[in-house]
LONU-59623 format. One record per residue (C-alpha): residue number from 1; residue in three letters; chain; x negated, y, z. Coordinates in steps of 0.001 Angstrom, whole numbers, plus 500000, padded with zeros to 6 digits. Each point is the difference from the previous one (the first is absolute). Layout:
REM LONU-59623
(NUM,ALA,A,(X,Y,Z)) ...
//
This chain:
REM LONU-59623
(1,MET,A,(102959,228407,721879)) (2,ALA,A,(502300,497746,501733)) (3,GLY,A,(499081,497230,497694)) (4,GLY,A,(496259,500802,500619)) (5,ARG,A,(500505,499640,503804)) (6,ALA,A,(501735,496734,499690)) (7,SER,A,(497293,498654,497649)) (8,ALA,A,(497331,500972,502592)) (9,ARG,A,(502018,498420,502899)) (10,ARG,A,(499988,496659,497956)) (11,ARG,A,(496345,500275,499516)) (12,ALA,A,(499341,500424,503630)) (13,VAL,A,(502317,496977,500881)) (14,LEU,A,(498045,497884,497658)) (15,ALA,A,(496690,500998,501265)) (16,ALA,A,(501200,499235,503451)) (17,VAL,A,(501170,496602,499062)) (18,ILE,A,(496852,499344,498262)) (19,THR,A,(497983,501140,502942)) (20,LEU,A,(501907,497784,502309)) (21,ILE,A,(499585,497068,497688)) (22,LEU,A,(496183,500455,499994)) (23,LEU,A,(499847,500446,503665)) (24,ALA,A,(501958,496740,500474)) (25,SER,A,(497760,498072,497569)) (26,VAL,A,(496784,501571,501804)) (27,SER,A,(501664,498912,503493)) (28,PHE,A,(500512,496410,498615)) (29,LEU,A,(496591,499637,498553)) (30,LEU,A,(498459,501215,503091)) (31,SER,A,(502082,497639,502113)) (32,VAL,A,(499054,496964,497832)) (33,THR,A,(496368,501072,500179)) (34,ALA,A,(500073,500195,503866)) (35,THR,A,(501659,496637,500457)) (36,ASN,A,(498016,498150,497227)) (37,SER,A,(496710,501745,499792)) (38,THR,A,(498008,496823,499578)) (39,THR,A,(502084,498832,497060)) (40,ALA,A,(499975,503361,498307)) (41,ALA,A,(496168,500003,500389)) (42,VAL,A,(499744,496567,498516)) (43,ASN,A,(502376,500971,497064)) (44,SER,A,(498571,503343,499372)) (45,PRO,A,(498740,500497,496476)) (46,ALA,A,(496434,500687,501219)) (47,VAL,A,(499766,496776,501982)) (48,ARG,A,(501488,497973,497326)) (49,LEU,A,(497673,501622,497502)) (50,ALA,A,(496789,499116,502196)) (51,VAL,A,(501268,496445,500365)) (52,VAL,A,(500709,499381,496357)) (53,GLN,A,(496872,501692,498756)) (54,ARG,A,(497862,498037,502453)) (55,HIS,A,(501594,496686,498867)) (56,ALA,A,(499662,500997,496283)) (57,GLU,A,(496215,500994,500574)) (58,ASP,A,(499108,496973,502087)) (59,HIS,A,(501570,497520,497547)) (60,ALA,A,(498475,501911,497048)) (61,ALA,A,(496622,499430,501741)) (62,VAL,A,(500671,496269,500390)) (63,LEU,A,(501101,499573,496380)) (64,ALA,A,(497003,501879,498825)) (65,ALA,A,(497714,497616,501970)) (66,TYR,A,(501657,496991,498473)) (67,ALA,A,(499760,501458,496718)) (68,ALA,A,(496059,500399,500345)) (69,HIS,A,(499937,496283,501117)) (70,ALA,A,(502308,499018,496963)) (71,ARG,A,(497692,501734,497493)) (72,ARG,A,(497281,497628,500860)) (73,LEU,A,(502045,496874,499380)) (74,SER,A,(500620,498164,496825)) (75,ASP,A,(502338,500870,497252)) (76,ALA,A,(502651,498113,501582)) (77,SER,A,(500425,502718,502651)) (78,ALA,A,(500281,502833,497375)) (79,SER,A,(503944,500181,500556)) (80,GLN,A,(499599,500055,503712)) (81,THR,A,(497408,502776,499594)) (82,ASP,A,(502312,502133,497984)) (83,ALA,A,(502813,499414,502565)) (84,PHE,A,(497705,501337,502716)) (85,ILE,A,(498641,502861,498230)) (86,ALA,A,(503595,501054,498665)) (87,ILE,A,(501623,499759,503509)) (88,SER,A,(496911,501783,501726)) (89,ALA,A,(500146,502757,497507)) (90,ARG,A,(503796,500431,500428)) (91,LEU,A,(499610,500133,503792)) (92,SER,A,(497221,502428,499783)) (93,SER,A,(502101,502252,497766)) (94,MET,A,(502923,499962,501992)) (95,ALA,A,(497919,500765,503352)) (96,SER,A,(498614,503110,498052)) (97,ARG,A,(503522,501181,499090)) (98,ILE,A,(501585,499586,503383)) (99,SER,A,(501044,503178,501796)) (100,VAL,A,(502704,501091,502437)) (101,SER,A,(502407,500758,497105)) (102,THR,A,(499340,496898,498077)) (103,VAL,A,(499880,497460,502752)) (104,GLY,A,(503593,499028,499805)) (105,LEU,A,(499663,499299,496198)) (106,LEU,A,(496779,497919,500302)) (107,GLU,A,(500362,498214,503247)) (108,LYS,A,(502185,497212,498246)) (109,GLU,A,(497673,499460,497098)) (110,THR,A,(496875,500120,502295)) (111,ARG,A,(501384,497361,502312)) (112,ALA,A,(500901,497686,496971)) (113,GLN,A,(496611,500395,498612)) (114,VAL,A,(498327,499356,503483)) (115,LYS,A,(502201,496903,500382)) (116,ARG,A,(498705,498855,496603)) (117,ALA,A,(496364,500694,500903)) (118,ARG,A,(500328,498184,503316)) (119,ALA,A,(501318,496823,498436)) (120,LEU,A,(497399,500109,497216)) (121,ALA,A,(497274,500409,502452)) (122,GLY,A,(501177,497388,502215)) (123,ALA,A,(500194,497405,497081)) (124,ALA,A,(496522,500992,498809)) (125,LYS,A,(498287,500068,503182)) (126,GLU,A,(499477,496275,500635)) (127,ALA,A,(498532,499712,496407)) (128,PHE,A,(497714,502874,500430)) (129,ASP,A,(498728,498921,503392)) (130,THR,A,(498894,496663,498495)) (131,GLN,A,(498915,501238,496616)) (132,SER,A,(497865,502821,501454)) (133,LYS,A,(497848,497224,501866)) (134,THR,A,(500099,497581,497057)) (135,GLN,A,(498960,502818,497790)) (136,LYS,A,(496569,500126,501959)) (137,LEU,A,(499118,496604,499070)) (138,SER,A,(500720,500223,496327)) (139,ASP,A,(496719,501802,498982)) (140,THR,A,(497863,497103,501301)) (141,VAL,A,(502132,496835,499562)) (142,PHE,A,(498561,499181,496644)) (143,ALA,A,(496227,500393,500859)) (144,VAL,A,(500502,498295,503300)) (145,GLY,A,(501866,497119,498173)) (146,GLN,A,(497219,499383,497692)) (147,GLN,A,(497360,499927,502709)) (148,LEU,A,(502217,497448,501881)) (149,LEU,A,(500400,497767,497100)) (150,ARG,A,(496219,499882,499586)) (151,ALA,A,(499507,499312,503626)) (152,ARG,A,(502686,497215,500215)) (153,ARG,A,(498105,498242,497040)) (154,ALA,A,(497031,499578,502408)) (155,GLY,A,(502342,498887,502869)) (156,VAL,A,(498844,503013,501992)) (157,LEU,A,(502817,502185,500917)) (158,ASN,A,(503297,499093,501797)) (159,SER,A,(503054,501229,498116)) (160,ARG,A,(501561,500845,503112)) (161,ILE,A,(497253,502728,500483)) (162,ALA,A,(500464,500812,496312)) (163,ALA,A,(503527,501150,500787)) (164,GLY,A,(498795,502238,502742)) (165,SER,A,(496488,501521,500503)) (166,THR,A,(498010,500818,497097)) (167,PRO,A,(496735,497932,499309)) (168,LYS,A,(497883,503277,500756)) (169,SER,A,(501375,500228,503486)) (170,LEU,A,(499584,496295,500634)) (171,HIS,A,(496514,500002,498686)) (172,CYS,A,(498910,503104,501837)) (173,LEU,A,(501205,498485,503293)) (174,ALA,A,(498307,496668,499249)) (175,MET,A,(496832,501888,499242)) (176,ARG,A,(500171,502045,503074)) (177,LEU,A,(500422,497067,502252)) (178,LEU,A,(497028,498201,498102)) (179,GLU,A,(497839,502902,500577)) (180,ALA,A,(500850,499866,503824)) (181,ARG,A,(499009,496260,499855)) (182,LEU,A,(496762,500832,498577)) (183,ALA,A,(499380,502816,502315)) (184,ASN,A,(500623,497538,502919)) (185,ALA,A,(499242,496540,498646)) (186,SER,A,(499408,498259,503414)) (187,ALA,A,(503194,500779,501198)) (188,ILE,A,(501956,498207,497194)) (189,PRO,A,(498684,496602,498789)) (190,ASP,A,(499881,499017,496441)) (191,ASP,A,(502846,497611,498466)) (192,ASP,A,(497825,496997,500348)) (193,GLN,A,(499321,501035,503675)) (194,ALA,A,(503516,500644,500960)) (195,ALA,A,(501274,498440,503149)) (196,PRO,A,(501472,496640,499544)) (197,PRO,A,(503812,499600,500286)) (198,THR,A,(501505,500188,503524)) (199,PRO,A,(502433,497444,501287)) (200,GLU,A,(502748,502711,499588)) (201,TYR,A,(499780,499941,496381)) (202,THR,A,(501189,496182,499741)) (203,ASP,A,(502431,499973,503051)) (204,PRO,A,(503206,499034,498592)) (205,SER,A,(501796,501178,503401)) (206,LEU,A,(499068,503704,499213)) (207,HIS,A,(501684,502357,497611)) (208,HIS,A,(498243,500149,496666)) (209,TYR,A,(500114,502559,497314)) (210,ALA,A,(498595,500051,496454)) (211,ILE,A,(498959,503410,498233)) (212,PHE,A,(498669,499911,496504)) (213,SER,A,(498373,503452,499217)) (214,ASP,A,(497047,502072,498952)) (215,ASN,A,(501483,503211,501861)) (216,VAL,A,(498223,500015,503385)) (217,LEU,A,(501763,503054,501083)) (218,ALA,A,(503491,498441,499459)) (219,VAL,A,(498944,496690,501700)) (220,SER,A,(498782,501964,502996)) (221,VAL,A,(503437,501606,500156)) (222,VAL,A,(501825,496660,499800)) (223,VAL,A,(497853,498349,502662)) (224,ALA,A,(500135,502946,502325)) (225,SER,A,(503897,500416,499822)) (226,ALA,A,(500635,496156,500456)) (227,ALA,A,(497566,499916,502953)) (228,ARG,A,(501459,502929,501734)) (229,ALA,A,(503604,498847,499297)) (230,ALA,A,(499331,496531,501444)) (231,ALA,A,(500922,498876,503557)) (232,GLU,A,(496911,497762,500147)) (233,PRO,A,(497660,501502,497516)) (234,ALA,A,(497098,497373,500744)) (235,ARG,A,(502202,497287,498469)) (236,HIS,A,(500099,501584,496499)) (237,VAL,A,(497383,499041,497521)) (238,PHE,A,(499659,501930,496657)) (239,HIS,A,(498157,498072,497232)) (240,VAL,A,(498804,502768,497403)) (241,VAL,A,(499032,498682,496622)) (242,THR,A,(498167,502433,497596)) (243,ALA,A,(497859,500009,497037)) (244,PRO,A,(496336,499175,500602)) (245,MET,A,(498872,503551,499060)) (246,TYR,A,(502196,501608,502613)) (247,LEU,A,(499390,497424,502852)) (248,PRO,A,(496902,502039,501353)) (249,ALA,A,(502132,503283,500222)) (250,PHE,A,(502622,498030,501906)) (251,ARG,A,(497325,498670,502500)) (252,VAL,A,(498683,503307,500569)) (253,TRP,A,(503427,501460,500649)) (254,PHE,A,(501121,497426,502492)) (255,ALA,A,(496543,499885,501796)) (256,ARG,A,(500415,503769,500620)) (257,ARG,A,(503692,499802,500558)) (258,PRO,A,(500891,496628,501630)) (259,PRO,A,(503642,499112,499881)) (260,PRO,A,(501837,501478,503002)) (261,LEU,A,(501198,498318,503176)) (262,GLY,A,(498086,496554,499596)) (263,ALA,A,(501641,499040,496628)) (264,HIS,A,(497707,497815,497735)) (265,VAL,A,(498984,500787,496325)) (266,GLN,A,(498327,497509,497785)) (267,LEU,A,(498394,501480,496824)) (268,LEU,A,(499630,497717,497056)) (269,SER,A,(499247,500425,496384)) (270,VAL,A,(500975,497894,496832)) (271,SER,A,(496563,498269,500201)) (272,ASP,A,(500867,498466,503339)) (273,PHE,A,(502395,497567,498250)) (274,PRO,A,(497848,497685,497766)) (275,PHE,A,(503240,498106,498936)) (276,LEU,A,(500792,503081,497868)) (277,ASN,A,(498519,499428,496697)) (278,ALA,A,(501043,499756,496319)) (279,SER,A,(500310,496242,499884)) (280,SER,A,(502465,499868,502854)) (281,SER,A,(501738,503332,499739)) (282,PRO,A,(501828,501269,496765)) (283,VAL,A,(499816,503371,501568)) (284,LEU,A,(496098,500012,500114)) (285,ALA,A,(499990,498302,496593)) (286,GLN,A,(502321,502766,498265)) (287,ILE,A,(497816,502802,501695)) (288,GLU,A,(496728,498357,498755)) (289,ALA,A,(501711,499815,496503)) (290,GLY,A,(500363,503662,500035)) (291,ASN,A,(503528,500273,501135)) (292,ARG,A,(500053,503841,501199)) (293,ASP,A,(503626,499908,501488)) (294,VAL,A,(499306,497488,502778)) (295,ALA,A,(498782,501449,503032)) (296,LEU,A,(498245,497406,502225)) (297,LEU,A,(500753,501379,503320)) (298,ASP,A,(503699,500222,499284)) (299,TYR,A,(500252,496300,498974)) (300,LEU,A,(497807,498496,502924)) (301,ARG,A,(503202,499946,502017)) (302,PHE,A,(500998,496902,498291)) (303,TYR,A,(496968,498260,501660)) (304,LEU,A,(500919,500685,503697)) (305,PRO,A,(500132,496352,501088)) (306,ASP,A,(496574,499290,498510)) (307,MET,A,(498485,503139,501236)) (308,PHE,A,(501184,499216,503716)) (309,PRO,A,(500386,496207,500284)) (310,ALA,A,(500384,500062,503655)) (311,LEU,A,(502926,502424,500161)) (312,ARG,A,(503733,499037,500048)) (313,ARG,A,(501481,503563,499430)) (314,VAL,A,(498639,503199,498539)) (315,VAL,A,(501516,503269,499487)) (316,LEU,A,(498879,501855,496866)) (317,LEU,A,(499927,503766,500282)) (318,GLU,A,(499324,502426,497120)) (319,ASP,A,(497437,502807,500615)) (320,ASP,A,(502576,502841,499545)) (321,VAL,A,(502157,499170,503091)) (322,VAL,A,(500060,501273,503475)) (323,VAL,A,(501095,497806,502981)) (324,GLN,A,(502360,501709,502479)) (325,ARG,A,(501166,497124,502047)) (326,ASP,A,(498476,496935,501482)) (327,LEU,A,(499921,497044,497191)) (328,ALA,A,(499657,497254,502435)) (329,GLY,A,(503720,498996,499174)) (330,LEU,A,(499107,499080,496502)) (331,TRP,A,(498413,496913,501413)) (332,ARG,A,(503385,498919,501511)) (333,VAL,A,(502055,500589,496701)) (334,ASP,A,(501697,496670,499223)) (335,MET,A,(498740,499256,496521)) (336,GLY,A,(501986,496810,499617)) (337,ALA,A,(498536,498145,496996)) (338,ASN,A,(498857,503156,498336)) (339,VAL,A,(496442,501045,499148)) (340,ASN,A,(500442,503881,499994)) (341,ALA,A,(502001,502481,501960)) (342,ALA,A,(500373,503506,498216)) (343,LEU,A,(502337,502894,499718)) (344,HIS,A,(502544,499328,497221)) (345,THR,A,(500330,503116,497921)) (346,CYS,A,(502996,499470,497707)) (347,PHE,A,(503430,501662,500222)) (348,GLY,A,(502593,499792,497261)) (349,GLU,A,(497910,499415,496835)) (350,PHE,A,(496933,501803,501364)) (351,ARG,A,(496574,498241,500279)) (352,ARG,A,(501072,496401,498990)) (353,TYR,A,(497719,497301,498321)) (354,GLY,A,(501096,501321,496554)) (355,LYS,A,(498173,503220,500834)) (356,TYR,A,(496582,498440,500288)) (357,LEU,A,(499938,496779,497861)) (358,ASN,A,(500494,499472,496155)) (359,PHE,A,(503313,497895,499901)) (360,SER,A,(499741,500025,496144)) (361,ASP,A,(497641,497068,500547)) (362,PRO,A,(501841,496716,500162)) (363,PHE,A,(497836,498658,502976)) (364,MET,A,(501051,503016,502158)) (365,GLN,A,(503632,499455,498939)) (366,GLU,A,(499953,496297,501093)) (367,ARG,A,(497872,500543,503313)) (368,PHE,A,(501247,503233,501446)) (369,SER,A,(503153,502088,500282)) (370,HIS,A,(499792,503506,498761)) (371,ARG,A,(502485,501142,502770)) (372,ALA,A,(497920,498578,502762)) (373,CYS,A,(499270,502443,502536)) (374,ALA,A,(496278,501383,500030)) (375,TRP,A,(498120,500843,503108)) (376,SER,A,(496988,502101,500755)) (377,TYR,A,(496305,499751,501097)) (378,GLY,A,(498939,502238,502944)) (379,VAL,A,(500862,497867,502868)) (380,ASN,A,(500346,496391,499256)) (381,VAL,A,(499904,496965,502526)) (382,PHE,A,(498295,496901,498373)) (383,ASP,A,(500662,496618,501537)) (384,LEU,A,(496635,498484,498723)) (385,GLN,A,(501134,496267,501060)) (386,ALA,A,(503044,500437,497774)) (387,TRP,A,(497907,501542,497372)) (388,ARG,A,(497691,497008,499986)) (389,ARG,A,(502950,497520,499997)) (390,GLU,A,(501786,501627,497100)) (391,GLN,A,(496600,500424,498134)) (392,CYS,A,(500527,503678,499060)) (393,THR,A,(496503,500743,499016)) (394,GLU,A,(500251,497279,497344)) (395,GLN,A,(503193,501304,498657)) (396,PHE,A,(498438,503549,499825)) (397,HIS,A,(497347,498607,498049)) (398,ARG,A,(502367,498491,497312)) (399,PHE,A,(501725,503373,499955)) (400,MET,A,(496871,501859,499325)) (401,GLU,A,(498877,497570,497293)) (402,MET,A,(503357,500446,498334)) (403,ASN,A,(499715,503853,500215)) (404,GLU,A,(496442,500217,498561)) (405,ASN,A,(501355,502044,497124)) (406,GLY,A,(502033,502324,502171)) (407,THR,A,(503350,498946,498616)) (408,LEU,A,(501862,498629,503152)) (409,TRP,A,(499156,503192,502166)) (410,ASP,A,(497934,503149,500203)) (411,ARG,A,(496648,498670,501324)) (412,THR,A,(499117,503420,501489)) (413,SER,A,(502692,499237,502847)) (414,VAL,A,(499579,497254,502371)) (415,LEU,A,(503629,499864,501022)) (416,PRO,A,(501405,498100,497080)) (417,ALA,A,(497341,497229,500701)) (418,GLY,A,(501386,499940,503566)) (419,LEU,A,(503619,499844,498992)) (420,MET,A,(499382,497108,497959)) (421,THR,A,(497740,498056,502267)) (422,PHE,A,(502371,500495,503055)) (423,TYR,A,(503276,499644,498081)) (424,GLY,A,(502462,498502,502347)) (425,LYS,A,(497524,499914,502934)) (426,THR,A,(500388,503534,501304)) (427,LYS,A,(501856,500886,503132)) (428,PRO,A,(501605,503407,500038)) (429,LEU,A,(498108,502381,502661)) (430,ASP,A,(502195,502227,502070)) (431,LYS,A,(499682,503415,498441)) (432,SER,A,(498978,501532,503594)) (433,TRP,A,(496575,498259,499405)) (434,HIS,A,(499353,501694,496934)) (435,VAL,A,(500962,503560,498430)) (436,MET,A,(498646,500658,496496)) (437,GLY,A,(499766,503069,497689)) (438,LEU,A,(498111,502602,502018)) (439,GLY,A,(497673,500260,496978)) (440,TYR,A,(502647,501053,497484)) (441,ASN,A,(503252,500709,501811)) (442,PRO,A,(500398,503356,501667)) (443,HIS,A,(503437,499021,501437)) (444,ILE,A,(499645,497201,502440)) (445,ARG,A,(502027,500381,503029)) (446,PRO,A,(497902,501088,502937)) (447,GLU,A,(501901,497497,502296)) (448,ASP,A,(498972,497126,497672)) (449,ILE,A,(496346,501081,500169)) (450,ARG,A,(500281,500438,503784)) (451,GLU,A,(501397,496613,500575)) (452,ALA,A,(497658,497934,497534)) (453,ALA,A,(497287,497925,501294)) (454,VAL,A,(497966,500597,496867)) (455,ILE,A,(500251,502843,497517)) (456,HIS,A,(498781,499616,496493)) (457,PHE,A,(498449,502815,497892)) (458,ASN,A,(500543,498085,496787)) (459,GLY,A,(500001,502174,496925)) (460,ASN,A,(497525,502457,498597)) (461,MET,A,(500121,502729,502666)) (462,LYS,A,(497783,498297,502485)) (463,PRO,A,(499410,501527,503470)) (464,TRP,A,(496341,500494,499542)) (465,LEU,A,(500553,502119,496851)) (466,ASP,A,(500971,503699,499619)) (467,VAL,A,(503200,499085,498102)) (468,ALA,A,(501469,498007,503230)) (469,PHE,A,(503240,501140,501338)) (470,ASN,A,(499505,502543,502668)) (471,GLN,A,(502876,498479,501954)) (472,TYR,A,(498525,496647,500140)) (473,LYS,A,(496323,500651,500018)) (474,HIS,A,(499493,500551,503770)) (475,LEU,A,(501213,496421,500719)) (476,TRP,A,(496964,498820,498289)) (477,THR,A,(497402,502687,500916)) (478,LYS,A,(500575,499673,503660)) (479,TYR,A,(498127,496543,499875)) (480,VAL,A,(497065,501561,498003)) (481,ASP,A,(496734,500248,501755)) (482,THR,A,(499405,503585,499222)) (483,GLU,A,(496716,499863,501842)) (484,MET,A,(498355,498040,497261)) (485,GLU,A,(498312,502823,498191)) (486,PHE,A,(500038,498405,496640)) (487,LEU,A,(503703,500451,499287)) (488,THR,A,(499879,503771,499335)) (489,LEU,A,(496871,499588,497951)) (490,CYS,A,(501764,497505,497723)) (491,ASN,A,(503149,502080,499491)) (492,PHE,A,(502595,497385,500917)) (493,GLY,A,(502724,502646,500155)) (494,LEU,A,(500609,499753,503844)) 
//
């Protein structure tokens, strides 16, 4: 009996000790909770569960979306597709397994997978942004290319337009403008009744631009943007040269929408220059001989001194540019003895002469350096007096005759002929005058675009197409005359 009572006392003491320990523990936990409620809430299993589960589900959705894009790409992306699908499935599986009891075990694994997913998605984002737009063009490239080759053979379409709007849209706009002309013939004279040249067209003291294009919409944006950016718009004269079949459409457009702020526009066609014939120009001779790779309007730039004999300096603008700052300063650029001033595009080994010319030919090796820095068309200042003195057109003729079989350079590109003709005669133009790449590079720095005098949509993603980069498109469309009702009818992608 005494032993039983002793055992009962020991059990009572042990129970009391345990009770005191539990009370102390509860008191400690309550104290910590009272003083660190925010930290406890954040670190609670339920909150951690919600955060981890949300991260897992969000990244699973992102990877699933990228997997959908990757499935539509070529076989080269198959491994990337597998990676997307695997990680996405793993994240989805973990998200469904997460509970309060397992959050501690799965949290580390989930965070590791989320980190991998974020890195993979970030690395793939740039490629998908570009590829998704480029993919929109792939279904029509072959058919359009065949149409353009046939059109070039007749010397009708400008290859600058070929790289941008489709023939269907261009023909639609031209036809609509011609219909408007027929409906109101008295308001727009025929070509042979057009007003004679005004004194401004030949005044060398004014600022003269040359634009070679069949794209009336693009030209209207170039003229409007340059005129609005000019401090003295009335001193700016735009000489627009197009194919004869498009000249009536240009006349209708500019009759209905004259250039703003008193700027001047002279509309010309190839037929206005009688010196351009097969006997005097290898360009015309090759076109008439059936060379389908030579686009007449592209190569007319090599005849600027003959087209405008009264002028001393001309700025060549491509039809896919937008002017953001007064260009009058281009007439004050010190050209020295140079004929051309242009944006140099080389850095490191990128875009040097060796990229554009065939240096396996002995003549090229002897005459040019394959490491010479290349430059770009888009904004070019030409000193026509130096051009005449250096006989650059005659040199161009010799190069064209040598390249009749296309062995020296790709005849579908006009740049190599310019690199050869103005070799050693080109002054680097400050990069603030000309920012390129808005038609193919989605990552141009905003400050570079903002500070540029001219932005250039070179590349396939022209601003008048649906595939244009959304972050750049408004820089072009704000100069479009949206009141011209033909634009929506012709589906220019505005």
